[in-house]
PQR file with spaces between the fields and no chain letter, atoms N, CA, C, O and H, PARSE charges and radii, in Angstrom:
ATOM       1  N    UNK     1     -28.153  -17.107   26.324 -0.4000 1.5000
ATOM       2  CA   UNK     1     -27.448  -15.765   25.352 -0.0000 2.0000
ATOM       3  C    UNK     1     -28.271  -14.602   26.160  0.5500 1.7000
ATOM       4  O    UNK     1     -29.343  -14.717   26.754 -0.5500 1.4000
ATOM       5  N    UNK     2     -27.227  -13.152   25.959 -0.4000 1.5000
ATOM       6  CA   UNK     2     -28.649  -12.133   26.226 -0.0000 2.0000
ATOM       7  C    UNK     2     -28.755  -11.607   24.661  0.5500 1.7000
ATOM       8  O    UNK     2     -28.099  -11.802   23.637 -0.5500 1.4000
ATOM       9  H    UNK     2     -26.356  -13.058   25.477  0.4000 1.0000
ATOM      10  N    UNK     3     -29.798  -10.920   24.977 -0.4000 1.5000
ATOM      11  CA   UNK     3     -30.682  -10.155   23.567 -0.0000 2.0000
ATOM      12  C    UNK     3     -29.584   -9.030   23.653  0.5500 1.7000
ATOM      13  O    UNK     3     -29.345   -8.843   22.460 -0.5500 1.4000
ATOM      14  H    UNK     3     -30.331  -10.762   25.808  0.4000 1.0000
ATOM      15  N    UNK     4     -28.800   -8.198   24.340 -0.4000 1.5000
ATOM      16  CA   UNK     4     -28.297   -7.560   23.863 -0.0000 2.0000
ATOM      17  C    UNK     4     -27.142   -6.852   23.777  0.5500 1.7000
ATOM      18  O    UNK     4     -26.615   -5.748   23.641 -0.5500 1.4000
ATOM      19  H    UNK     4     -28.994   -8.350   25.309  0.4000 1.0000
ATOM      20  N    UNK     5     -26.954   -8.454   23.978 -0.4000 1.5000
ATOM      21  CA   UNK     5     -25.381   -8.400   23.903 -0.0000 2.0000
ATOM      22  C    UNK     5     -24.697   -8.983   22.274  0.5500 1.7000
ATOM      23  O    UNK     5     -25.432   -9.734   21.631 -0.5500 1.4000
ATOM      24  H    UNK     5     -27.382   -9.350   24.089  0.4000 1.0000
ATOM      25  N    UNK     6     -23.721   -8.722   21.848 -0.4000 1.5000
ATOM      26  CA   UNK     6     -23.465   -8.559   20.417 -0.0000 2.0000
ATOM      27  C    UNK     6     -22.544  -10.420   20.649  0.5500 1.7000
ATOM      28  O    UNK     6     -22.052  -10.421   21.777 -0.5500 1.4000
ATOM      29  H    UNK     6     -23.124   -8.112   22.370  0.4000 1.0000
ATOM      30  N    UNK     7     -22.290  -11.633   20.002 -0.4000 1.5000
ATOM      31  CA   UNK     7     -22.075  -12.251   20.315 -0.0000 2.0000
ATOM      32  C    UNK     7     -20.920  -12.859   19.760  0.5500 1.7000
ATOM      33  O    UNK     7     -21.022  -12.809   18.534 -0.5500 1.4000
ATOM      34  H    UNK     7     -22.690  -11.632   19.085  0.4000 1.0000
ATOM      35  N    UNK     8     -19.739  -13.478   20.153 -0.4000 1.5000
ATOM      36  CA   UNK     8     -18.546  -13.488   19.953 -0.0000 2.0000
ATOM      37  C    UNK     8     -17.607  -15.030   18.832  0.5500 1.7000
ATOM      38  O    UNK     8     -16.532  -15.435   18.391 -0.5500 1.4000
ATOM      39  H    UNK     8     -19.656  -13.518   21.149  0.4000 1.0000
ATOM      40  N    UNK     9     -19.165  -15.309   18.935 -0.4000 1.5000
ATOM      41  CA   UNK     9     -18.965  -16.709   18.052 -0.0000 2.0000
ATOM      42  C    UNK     9     -18.866  -16.379   16.290  0.5500 1.7000
ATOM      43  O    UNK     9     -19.489  -15.478   15.727 -0.5500 1.4000
ATOM      44  H    UNK     9     -20.039  -14.979   19.293  0.4000 1.0000
ATOM      45  N    UNK    10     -17.955  -17.320   15.646 -0.4000 1.5000
ATOM      46  CA   UNK    10     -17.904  -16.107   13.870 -0.0000 2.0000
ATOM      47  C    UNK    10     -18.891  -16.670   13.089  0.5500 1.7000
ATOM      48  O    UNK    10     -19.442  -17.760   12.938 -0.5500 1.4000
ATOM      49  H    UNK    10     -17.450  -18.052   16.103  0.4000 1.0000
ATOM      50  N    UNK    11     -18.920  -15.621   12.675 -0.4000 1.5000
ATOM      51  CA   UNK    11     -20.193  -15.136   11.517 -0.0000 2.0000
ATOM      52  C    UNK    11     -21.739  -14.063   12.451  0.5500 1.7000
ATOM      53  O    UNK    11     -22.700  -13.490   11.938 -0.5500 1.4000
ATOM      54  H    UNK    11     -18.472  -14.736   12.798  0.4000 1.0000
ATOM      55  N    UNK    12     -21.399  -14.175   13.667 -0.4000 1.5000
ATOM      56  CA   UNK    12     -22.713  -13.301   14.049 -0.0000 2.0000
ATOM      57  C    UNK    12     -21.509  -12.029   14.513  0.5500 1.7000
ATOM      58  O    UNK    12     -20.281  -11.991   14.581 -0.5500 1.4000
ATOM      59  H    UNK    12     -20.618  -14.640   14.084  0.4000 1.0000
ATOM      60  N    UNK    13     -22.828  -10.896   14.815 -0.4000 1.5000
ATOM      61  CA   UNK    13     -22.702   -9.560   14.630 -0.0000 2.0000
ATOM      62  C    UNK    13     -21.828   -9.500   16.034  0.5500 1.7000
ATOM      63  O    UNK    13     -21.790   -9.995   17.161 -0.5500 1.4000
ATOM      64  H    UNK    13     -23.826  -10.927   14.759  0.4000 1.0000
ATOM      65  N    UNK    14     -21.262   -8.702   15.317 -0.4000 1.5000
ATOM      66  CA   UNK    14     -19.769   -8.328   16.245 -0.0000 2.0000
ATOM      67  C    UNK    14     -19.343   -7.476   16.230  0.5500 1.7000
ATOM      68  O    UNK    14     -18.253   -7.807   15.763 -0.5500 1.4000
ATOM      69  H    UNK    14     -21.294   -8.300   14.402  0.4000 1.0000
ATOM      70  N    UNK    15     -19.243   -5.676   16.499 -0.4000 1.5000
ATOM      71  CA   UNK    15     -18.330   -4.526   16.161 -0.0000 2.0000
ATOM      72  C    UNK    15     -17.183   -4.757   15.887  0.5500 1.7000
ATOM      73  O    UNK    15     -16.585   -5.681   16.438 -0.5500 1.4000
ATOM      74  H    UNK    15     -20.129   -5.408   16.878  0.4000 1.0000
ATOM      75  N    UNK    16     -16.512   -3.837   14.812 -0.4000 1.5000
ATOM      76  CA   UNK    16     -15.044   -4.201   13.975 -0.0000 2.0000
ATOM      77  C    UNK    16     -14.721   -3.239   14.427  0.5500 1.7000
ATOM      78  O    UNK    16     -15.524   -2.310   14.509 -0.5500 1.4000
ATOM      79  H    UNK    16     -16.998   -3.086   14.363  0.4000 1.0000
ATOM      80  N    UNK    17     -13.447   -3.125   14.875 -0.4000 1.5000
ATOM      81  CA   UNK    17     -12.339   -1.885   15.339 -0.0000 2.0000
ATOM      82  C    UNK    17     -12.481   -1.099   13.396  0.5500 1.7000
ATOM      83  O    UNK    17     -12.755   -1.341   12.220 -0.5500 1.4000
ATOM      84  H    UNK    17     -12.794   -3.880   14.809  0.4000 1.0000
ATOM      85  N    UNK    18     -12.065   -0.141   14.323 -0.4000 1.5000
ATOM      86  CA   UNK    18     -11.706    1.173   13.338 -0.0000 2.0000
ATOM      87  C    UNK    18     -11.223    0.497   12.499  0.5500 1.7000
ATOM      88  O    UNK    18     -11.408   -0.646   12.918 -0.5500 1.4000
ATOM      89  H    UNK    18     -11.843    0.056   15.278  0.4000 1.0000
ATOM      90  N    UNK    19     -10.709    0.434   11.560 -0.4000 1.5000
ATOM      91  CA   UNK    19      -9.078    0.329   10.177 -0.0000 2.0000
ATOM      92  C    UNK    19      -8.405    1.618   10.746  0.5500 1.7000
ATOM      93  O    UNK    19      -8.945    2.568   11.313 -0.5500 1.4000
ATOM      94  H    UNK    19     -10.560    1.362   11.220  0.4000 1.0000
ATOM      95  N    UNK    20      -7.073    1.406   10.447 -0.4000 1.5000
ATOM      96  CA   UNK    20      -6.158    1.982   10.273 -0.0000 2.0000
ATOM      97  C    UNK    20      -6.527    2.838    9.135  0.5500 1.7000
ATOM      98  O    UNK    20      -6.973    2.254    8.148 -0.5500 1.4000
ATOM      99  H    UNK    20      -6.635    0.634    9.986  0.4000 1.0000
ATOM     100  N    UNK    21      -6.383    4.542    9.086 -0.4000 1.5000
ATOM     101  CA   UNK    21      -6.215    5.725    8.125 -0.0000 2.0000
ATOM     102  C    UNK    21      -7.682    5.641    7.668  0.5500 1.7000
ATOM     103  O    UNK    21      -8.063    5.679    6.498 -0.5500 1.4000
ATOM     104  H    UNK    21      -6.020    5.016    9.888  0.4000 1.0000
ATOM     105  N    UNK    22      -8.582    5.499    8.961 -0.4000 1.5000
ATOM     106  CA   UNK    22      -9.802    6.163    8.851 -0.0000 2.0000
ATOM     107  C    UNK    22     -10.338    7.094    9.448  0.5500 1.7000
ATOM     108  O    UNK    22      -9.672    7.886   10.114 -0.5500 1.4000
ATOM     109  H    UNK    22      -8.272    5.468    9.911  0.4000 1.0000
ATOM     110  N    UNK    23     -11.625    7.176    9.326 -0.4000 1.5000
ATOM     111  CA   UNK    23     -11.526    9.076   10.282 -0.0000 2.0000
ATOM     112  C    UNK    23     -12.980    8.143   11.643  0.5500 1.7000
ATOM     113  O    UNK    23     -13.725    8.692   12.456 -0.5500 1.4000
ATOM     114  H    UNK    23     -12.167    6.533    8.785  0.4000 1.0000
ATOM     115  N    UNK    24     -12.846    6.957   11.372 -0.4000 1.5000
ATOM     116  CA   UNK    24     -13.833    6.126   12.548 -0.0000 2.0000
ATOM     117  C    UNK    24     -15.504    5.990   11.370  0.5500 1.7000
ATOM     118  O    UNK    24     -16.079    4.902   11.342 -0.5500 1.4000
ATOM     119  H    UNK    24     -12.242    6.511   10.712  0.4000 1.0000
ATOM     120  N    UNK    25     -16.074    7.208   10.510 -0.4000 1.5000
ATOM     121  CA   UNK    25     -17.184    6.918   10.110 -0.0000 2.0000
ATOM     122  C    UNK    25     -16.548    6.084    8.106  0.5500 1.7000
ATOM     123  O    UNK    25     -17.096    6.442    7.064 -0.5500 1.4000
ATOM     124  H    UNK    25     -15.607    8.092   10.532  0.4000 1.0000
ATOM     125  N    UNK    26     -15.507    5.153    8.149 -0.4000 1.5000
ATOM     126  CA   UNK    26     -14.987    4.311    7.638 -0.0000 2.0000
ATOM     127  C    UNK    26     -14.646    5.499    6.179  0.5500 1.7000
ATOM     128  O    UNK    26     -14.837    5.021    5.060 -0.5500 1.4000
ATOM     129  H    UNK    26     -15.061    4.862    8.996  0.4000 1.0000
ATOM     130  N    UNK    27     -14.222    6.789    6.259 -0.4000 1.5000
ATOM     131  CA   UNK    27     -14.005    7.516    5.327 -0.0000 2.0000
ATOM     132  C    UNK    27     -12.126    8.048    5.336  0.5500 1.7000
ATOM     133  O    UNK    27     -11.601    8.708    6.233 -0.5500 1.4000
ATOM     134  H    UNK    27     -14.066    7.177    7.167  0.4000 1.0000
ATOM     135  N    UNK    28     -11.649    7.688    4.476 -0.4000 1.5000
ATOM     136  CA   UNK    28     -10.341    7.807    4.780 -0.0000 2.0000
ATOM     137  C    UNK    28      -9.883    9.340    5.200  0.5500 1.7000
ATOM     138  O    UNK    28     -10.439   10.300    4.664 -0.5500 1.4000
ATOM     139  H    UNK    28     -12.075    7.152    3.747  0.4000 1.0000
ATOM     140  N    UNK    29      -9.207    9.458    5.840 -0.4000 1.5000
ATOM     141  CA   UNK    29      -7.879   10.559    6.356 -0.0000 2.0000
ATOM     142  C    UNK    29      -7.644   11.013    5.681  0.5500 1.7000
ATOM     143  O    UNK    29      -7.484   10.428    4.610 -0.5500 1.4000
ATOM     144  H    UNK    29      -8.756    8.679    6.275  0.4000 1.0000
ATOM     145  N    UNK    30      -7.397   12.704    5.806 -0.4000 1.5000
ATOM     146  CA   UNK    30      -7.139   13.245    4.545 -0.0000 2.0000
ATOM     147  C    UNK    30      -4.833   13.047    3.907  0.5500 1.7000
ATOM     148  O    UNK    30      -4.049   13.441    3.044 -0.5500 1.4000
ATOM     149  H    UNK    30      -7.527   13.179    6.676  0.4000 1.0000
ATOM     150  N    UNK    31      -4.887   12.319    4.950 -0.4000 1.5000
ATOM     151  CA   UNK    31      -3.168   11.989    4.228 -0.0000 2.0000
ATOM     152  C    UNK    31      -3.421   11.108    4.135  0.5500 1.7000
ATOM     153  O    UNK    31      -2.635   10.793    3.241 -0.5500 1.4000
ATOM     154  H    UNK    31      -5.524   11.999    5.651  0.4000 1.0000
ATOM     155  N    UNK    32      -4.330    9.668    4.470 -0.4000 1.5000
ATOM     156  CA   UNK    32      -4.612    8.632    3.896 -0.0000 2.0000
ATOM     157  C    UNK    32      -4.805    8.932    2.228  0.5500 1.7000
ATOM     158  O    UNK    32      -4.143    8.367    1.357 -0.5500 1.4000
ATOM     159  H    UNK    32      -4.968    9.924    5.196  0.4000 1.0000
ATOM     160  N    UNK    33      -5.805    9.895    1.999 -0.4000 1.5000
ATOM     161  CA   UNK    33      -6.073   10.001    0.242 -0.0000 2.0000
ATOM     162  C    UNK    33      -5.002   11.076   -0.041  0.5500 1.7000
ATOM     163  O    UNK    33      -4.420   10.372   -0.867 -0.5500 1.4000
ATOM     164  H    UNK    33      -6.343   10.353    2.707  0.4000 1.0000
ATOM     165  N    UNK    34      -4.477   11.885   -0.033 -0.4000 1.5000
ATOM     166  CA   UNK    34      -3.169   12.609   -0.258 -0.0000 2.0000
ATOM     167  C    UNK    34      -2.430   11.129   -1.075  0.5500 1.7000
ATOM     168  O    UNK    34      -2.340   10.869   -2.275 -0.5500 1.4000
ATOM     169  H    UNK    34      -4.950   12.457    0.638  0.4000 1.0000
ATOM     170  N    UNK    35      -1.840   10.115    0.512 -0.4000 1.5000
ATOM     171  CA   UNK    35      -1.394    9.220   -0.211 -0.0000 2.0000
ATOM     172  C    UNK    35      -1.526    8.594   -0.942  0.5500 1.7000
ATOM     173  O    UNK    35      -0.521    8.231   -1.552 -0.5500 1.4000
ATOM     174  H    UNK    35      -1.913   10.326    1.486  0.4000 1.0000
ATOM     175  N    UNK    36      -3.040    7.998   -1.399 -0.4000 1.5000
ATOM     176  CA   UNK    36      -3.051    7.065   -2.646 -0.0000 2.0000
ATOM     177  C    UNK    36      -3.478    7.788   -3.952  0.5500 1.7000
ATOM     178  O    UNK    36      -3.574    7.184   -5.020 -0.5500 1.4000
ATOM     179  H    UNK    36      -3.856    8.293   -0.904  0.4000 1.0000
ATOM     180  N    UNK    37      -3.832    9.667   -3.748 -0.4000 1.5000
ATOM     181  CA   UNK    37      -3.225   10.037   -4.685 -0.0000 2.0000
ATOM     182  C    UNK    37      -1.922   10.265   -5.335  0.5500 1.7000
ATOM     183  O    UNK    37      -1.643   10.048   -6.514 -0.5500 1.4000
ATOM     184  H    UNK    37      -3.753   10.157   -2.880  0.4000 1.0000
ATOM     185  N    UNK    38      -1.120   10.761   -4.351 -0.4000 1.5000
ATOM     186  CA   UNK    38       0.937   10.390   -4.824 -0.0000 2.0000
ATOM     187  C    UNK    38       1.173    9.240   -5.124  0.5500 1.7000
ATOM     188  O    UNK    38       2.271    9.143   -5.671 -0.5500 1.4000
ATOM     189  H    UNK    38      -1.347   10.937   -3.393  0.4000 1.0000
ATOM     190  N    UNK    39       0.540    8.127   -4.999 -0.4000 1.5000
ATOM     191  CA   UNK    39       0.626    6.486   -5.163 -0.0000 2.0000
ATOM     192  C    UNK    39       0.589    6.539   -7.032  0.5500 1.7000
ATOM     193  O    UNK    39       1.360    6.926   -7.911 -0.5500 1.4000
ATOM     194  H    UNK    39      -0.353    8.206   -4.555  0.4000 1.0000
ATOM     195  N    UNK    40      -0.538    6.019   -6.985 -0.4000 1.5000
ATOM     196  CA   UNK    40      -1.625    6.591   -8.151 -0.0000 2.0000
ATOM     197  C    UNK    40      -0.447    7.554   -8.740  0.5500 1.7000
ATOM     198  O    UNK    40       0.509    6.920   -9.186 -0.5500 1.4000
ATOM     199  H    UNK    40      -1.164    5.705   -6.272  0.4000 1.0000
ATOM     200  N    UNK    41      -0.338    9.118   -8.828 -0.4000 1.5000
ATOM     201  CA   UNK    41       0.161    9.768  -10.182 -0.0000 2.0000
ATOM     202  C    UNK    41       1.516    9.377  -10.049  0.5500 1.7000
ATOM     203  O    UNK    41       2.306    9.525  -10.981 -0.5500 1.4000
ATOM     204  H    UNK    41      -1.114    9.633   -8.465  0.4000 1.0000
ATOM     205  N    UNK    42       1.720    9.073   -9.374 -0.4000 1.5000
ATOM     206  CA   UNK    42       3.644    8.694   -9.630 -0.0000 2.0000
ATOM     207  C    UNK    42       3.808    6.626  -10.057  0.5500 1.7000
ATOM     208  O    UNK    42       4.770    5.867   -9.942 -0.5500 1.4000
ATOM     209  H    UNK    42       1.078    8.953   -8.616  0.4000 1.0000
ATOM     210  N    UNK    43       2.660    6.436  -10.448 -0.4000 1.5000
ATOM     211  CA   UNK    43       2.415    5.044  -10.991 -0.0000 2.0000
ATOM     212  C    UNK    43       2.185    5.354  -11.965  0.5500 1.7000
ATOM     213  O    UNK    43       2.918    4.991  -12.884 -0.5500 1.4000
ATOM     214  H    UNK    43       1.878    7.053  -10.542  0.4000 1.0000
ATOM     215  N    UNK    44       0.717    6.416  -12.287 -0.4000 1.5000
ATOM     216  CA   UNK    44       0.954    5.983  -13.880 -0.0000 2.0000
ATOM     217  C    UNK    44       1.821    7.362  -14.456  0.5500 1.7000
ATOM     218  O    UNK    44       1.406    7.606  -15.589 -0.5500 1.4000
ATOM     219  H    UNK    44       0.121    6.711  -11.540  0.4000 1.0000
ATOM     220  N    UNK    45       2.721    8.188  -14.105 -0.4000 1.5000
ATOM     221  CA   UNK    45       3.198    8.551  -15.167 -0.0000 2.0000
ATOM     222  C    UNK    45       5.209    7.547  -14.879  0.5500 1.7000
ATOM     223  O    UNK    45       6.348    7.913  -15.169 -0.5500 1.4000
ATOM     224  H    UNK    45       3.057    7.990  -13.184  0.4000 1.0000
ATOM     225  N    UNK    46       4.785    6.578  -14.367 -0.4000 1.5000
ATOM     226  CA   UNK    46       6.580    5.898  -13.959 -0.0000 2.0000
ATOM     227  C    UNK    46       6.909    4.534  -14.282  0.5500 1.7000
ATOM     228  O    UNK    46       7.930    3.857  -14.402 -0.5500 1.4000
ATOM     229  H    UNK    46       3.859    6.281  -14.132  0.4000 1.0000
ATOM     230  N    UNK    47       5.478    4.362  -14.394 -0.4000 1.5000
ATOM     231  CA   UNK    47       5.009    2.560  -14.412 -0.0000 2.0000
ATOM     232  C    UNK    47       5.954    1.628  -16.031  0.5500 1.7000
ATOM     233  O    UNK    47       6.436    0.528  -16.304 -0.5500 1.4000
ATOM     234  H    UNK    47       4.648    4.912  -14.297  0.4000 1.0000
ATOM     235  N    UNK    48       5.739    2.994  -16.678 -0.4000 1.5000
ATOM     236  CA   UNK    48       6.648    2.783  -18.202 -0.0000 2.0000
ATOM     237  C    UNK    48       7.800    2.478  -17.887  0.5500 1.7000
ATOM     238  O    UNK    48       8.327    1.369  -17.971 -0.5500 1.4000
ATOM     239  H    UNK    48       5.348    3.887  -16.456  0.4000 1.0000
ATOM     240  N    UNK    49       8.292    3.567  -17.467 -0.4000 1.5000
ATOM     241  CA   UNK    49       9.988    3.907  -17.790 -0.0000 2.0000
ATOM     242  C    UNK    49      10.546    2.231  -16.469  0.5500 1.7000
ATOM     243  O    UNK    49      11.569    1.604  -16.744 -0.5500 1.4000
ATOM     244  H    UNK    49       7.864    4.468  -17.400  0.4000 1.0000
ATOM     245  N    UNK    50       9.710    1.843  -15.250 -0.4000 1.5000
ATOM     246  CA   UNK    50      10.083    1.079  -15.093 -0.0000 2.0000
ATOM     247  C    UNK    50      10.201   -0.535  -15.790  0.5500 1.7000
ATOM     248  O    UNK    50      11.052   -1.366  -15.473 -0.5500 1.4000
ATOM     249  H    UNK    50       8.880    2.352  -15.026  0.4000 1.0000
ATOM     250  N    UNK    51       9.184   -0.707  -16.745 -0.4000 1.5000
ATOM     251  CA   UNK    51       9.102   -1.881  -17.174 -0.0000 2.0000
ATOM     252  C    UNK    51      10.082   -1.608  -18.497  0.5500 1.7000
ATOM     253  O    UNK    51       9.627   -2.250  -19.444 -0.5500 1.4000
ATOM     254  H    UNK    51       8.493   -0.032  -17.002  0.4000 1.0000
ATOM     255  N    UNK    52      10.977   -1.052  -18.775 -0.4000 1.5000
ATOM     256  CA   UNK    52      12.352   -0.677  -19.307 -0.0000 2.0000
ATOM     257  C    UNK    52      13.165   -1.680  -18.918  0.5500 1.7000
ATOM     258  O    UNK    52      13.275   -1.869  -17.707 -0.5500 1.4000
ATOM     259  H    UNK    52      11.347   -0.530  -18.006  0.4000 1.0000
ATOM     260  N    UNK    53      13.926   -2.560  -19.883 -0.4000 1.5000
ATOM     261  CA   UNK    53      14.934   -3.074  -19.047 -0.0000 2.0000
ATOM     262  C    UNK    53      16.481   -2.172  -19.260  0.5500 1.7000
ATOM     263  O    UNK    53      16.940   -1.510  -20.190 -0.5500 1.4000
ATOM     264  H    UNK    53      13.836   -2.407  -20.867  0.4000 1.0000
ATOM     265  N    UNK    54      16.944   -2.515  -17.979 -0.4000 1.5000
ATOM     266  CA   UNK    54      18.038   -2.195  -17.696 -0.0000 2.0000
ATOM     267  C    UNK    54      19.464   -1.967  -18.991  0.5500 1.7000
ATOM     268  O    UNK    54      20.142   -2.916  -19.385 -0.5500 1.4000
ATOM     269  H    UNK    54      16.571   -3.054  -17.224  0.4000 1.0000
ATOM     270  N    UNK    55      19.617   -0.817  -19.364 -0.4000 1.5000
ATOM     271  CA   UNK    55      20.805   -0.976  -20.766 -0.0000 2.0000
ATOM     272  C    UNK    55      22.168   -2.020  -20.155  0.5500 1.7000
ATOM     273  O    UNK    55      22.686   -2.514  -19.154 -0.5500 1.4000
ATOM     274  H    UNK    55      19.067   -0.046  -19.043  0.4000 1.0000
ATOM     275  N    UNK    56      22.219   -1.910  -21.307 -0.4000 1.5000
ATOM     276  CA   UNK    56      23.894   -3.301  -21.119 -0.0000 2.0000
ATOM     277  C    UNK    56      24.642   -2.301  -20.909  0.5500 1.7000
ATOM     278  O    UNK    56      25.754   -2.792  -21.107 -0.5500 1.4000
ATOM     279  H    UNK    56      21.798   -1.508  -22.120  0.4000 1.0000
ATOM     280  N    UNK    57      24.813   -1.166  -20.628 -0.4000 1.5000
ATOM     281  CA   UNK    57      26.163   -0.800  -20.338 -0.0000 2.0000
ATOM     282  C    UNK    57      26.243    0.200  -18.640  0.5500 1.7000
ATOM     283  O    UNK    57      27.199    0.488  -17.921 -0.5500 1.4000
ATOM     284  H    UNK    57      23.910   -0.767  -20.467  0.4000 1.0000
ATOM     285  N    UNK    58      25.043    0.428  -18.550 -0.4000 1.5000
ATOM     286  CA   UNK    58      24.569    0.062  -16.649 -0.0000 2.0000
ATOM     287  C    UNK    58      25.309   -0.774  -15.801  0.5500 1.7000
ATOM     288  O    UNK    58      26.166   -0.700  -14.920 -0.5500 1.4000
ATOM     289  H    UNK    58      24.266    0.194  -19.135  0.4000 1.0000
ATOM     290  N    UNK    59      24.237   -2.095  -16.783 -0.4000 1.5000
ATOM     291  CA   UNK    59      24.567   -3.273  -16.140 -0.0000 2.0000
ATOM     292  C    UNK    59      25.883   -3.200  -15.932  0.5500 1.7000
ATOM     293  O    UNK    59      26.289   -2.885  -14.813 -0.5500 1.4000
ATOM     294  H    UNK    59      23.541   -2.155  -17.498  0.4000 1.0000
ATOM     295  N    UNK    60      26.843   -3.500  -17.057 -0.4000 1.5000
ATOM     296  CA   UNK    60      28.444   -3.338  -16.968 -0.0000 2.0000
ATOM     297  C    UNK    60      28.821   -2.395  -16.130  0.5500 1.7000
ATOM     298  O    UNK    60      28.970   -2.998  -15.068 -0.5500 1.4000
ATOM     299  H    UNK    60      26.513   -3.756  -17.965  0.4000 1.0000
ATOM     300  N    UNK    61      29.008   -1.552  -15.998 -0.4000 1.5000
ATOM     301  CA   UNK    61      29.262   -0.576  -14.596 -0.0000 2.0000
ATOM     302  C    UNK    61      29.169   -1.093  -13.825  0.5500 1.7000
ATOM     303  O    UNK    61      30.121   -1.719  -13.360 -0.5500 1.4000
ATOM     304  H    UNK    61      28.887   -1.061  -16.861  0.4000 1.0000
ATOM     305  N    UNK    62      27.558   -1.098  -13.106 -0.4000 1.5000
ATOM     306  CA   UNK    62      27.220   -1.988  -12.048 -0.0000 2.0000
ATOM     307  C    UNK    62      28.447   -3.051  -11.484  0.5500 1.7000
ATOM     308  O    UNK    62      29.041   -3.060  -10.406 -0.5500 1.4000
ATOM     309  H    UNK    62      26.784   -0.590  -13.483  0.4000 1.0000
ATOM     310  N    UNK    63      28.555   -3.879  -12.605 -0.4000 1.5000
ATOM     311  CA   UNK    63      29.140   -5.270  -12.042 -0.0000 2.0000
ATOM     312  C    UNK    63      30.678   -5.023  -11.882  0.5500 1.7000
ATOM     313  O    UNK    63      31.183   -5.613  -10.927 -0.5500 1.4000
ATOM     314  H    UNK    63      28.071   -3.871  -13.480  0.4000 1.0000
ATOM     315  N    UNK    64      31.478   -4.282  -12.619 -0.4000 1.5000
ATOM     316  CA   UNK    64      32.634   -3.592  -12.310 -0.0000 2.0000
ATOM     317  C    UNK    64      32.575   -3.014  -11.149  0.5500 1.7000
ATOM     318  O    UNK    64      33.317   -3.559  -10.331 -0.5500 1.4000
ATOM     319  H    UNK    64      31.068   -3.802  -13.395  0.4000 1.0000
ATOM     320  N    UNK    65      31.743   -1.758  -10.583 -0.4000 1.5000
ATOM     321  CA   UNK    65      31.641   -1.734   -9.168 -0.0000 2.0000
ATOM     322  C    UNK    65      31.464   -2.256   -8.472  0.5500 1.7000
ATOM     323  O    UNK    65      31.589   -1.706   -7.378 -0.5500 1.4000
ATOM     324  H    UNK    65      31.140   -1.316  -11.247  0.4000 1.0000
ATOM     325  N    UNK    66      31.076   -3.578   -8.478 -0.4000 1.5000
ATOM     326  CA   UNK    66      31.024   -4.778   -8.035 -0.0000 2.0000
ATOM     327  C    UNK    66      32.389   -5.826   -7.185  0.5500 1.7000
ATOM     328  O    UNK    66      32.706   -6.476   -6.189 -0.5500 1.4000
ATOM     329  H    UNK    66      30.975   -4.025   -9.366  0.4000 1.0000
ATOM     330  N    UNK    67      32.872   -5.221   -8.804 -0.4000 1.5000
ATOM     331  CA   UNK    67      33.962   -6.589   -8.287 -0.0000 2.0000
ATOM     332  C    UNK    67      35.320   -5.304   -7.934  0.5500 1.7000
ATOM     333  O    UNK    67      36.499   -5.657   -7.967 -0.5500 1.4000
ATOM     334  H    UNK    67      32.615   -4.693   -9.613  0.4000 1.0000
ATOM     335  N    UNK    68      34.992   -4.101   -7.669 -0.4000 1.5000
ATOM     336  CA   UNK    68      36.118   -3.035   -7.391 -0.0000 2.0000
ATOM     337  C    UNK    68      36.017   -3.260   -5.796  0.5500 1.7000
ATOM     338  O    UNK    68      37.123   -3.082   -5.287 -0.5500 1.4000
ATOM     339  H    UNK    68      34.034   -3.814   -7.642  0.4000 1.0000
ATOM     340  N    UNK    69      35.318   -3.497   -5.135 -0.4000 1.5000
ATOM     341  CA   UNK    69      34.557   -3.138   -3.828 -0.0000 2.0000
ATOM     342  C    UNK    69      34.826   -4.194   -2.282  0.5500 1.7000
ATOM     343  O    UNK    69      34.232   -3.924   -1.238 -0.5500 1.4000
ATOM     344  H    UNK    69      34.419   -3.641   -5.549  0.4000 1.0000
């Protein structure tokens, strides 16, 4: 085994590929940072609404429309 070359076996030192969404230095690209900010903001605003039950009247209208199609 050469001293200067990385090993290819599991657990050995091998250079890692750059992950998608990073700028090569392990930092998120500006687009990824914006996407994370937006997703967190939307979750903060709408998670409670998504947990609410669907009103019975709306469920009835959906079922009625399915029957007509």
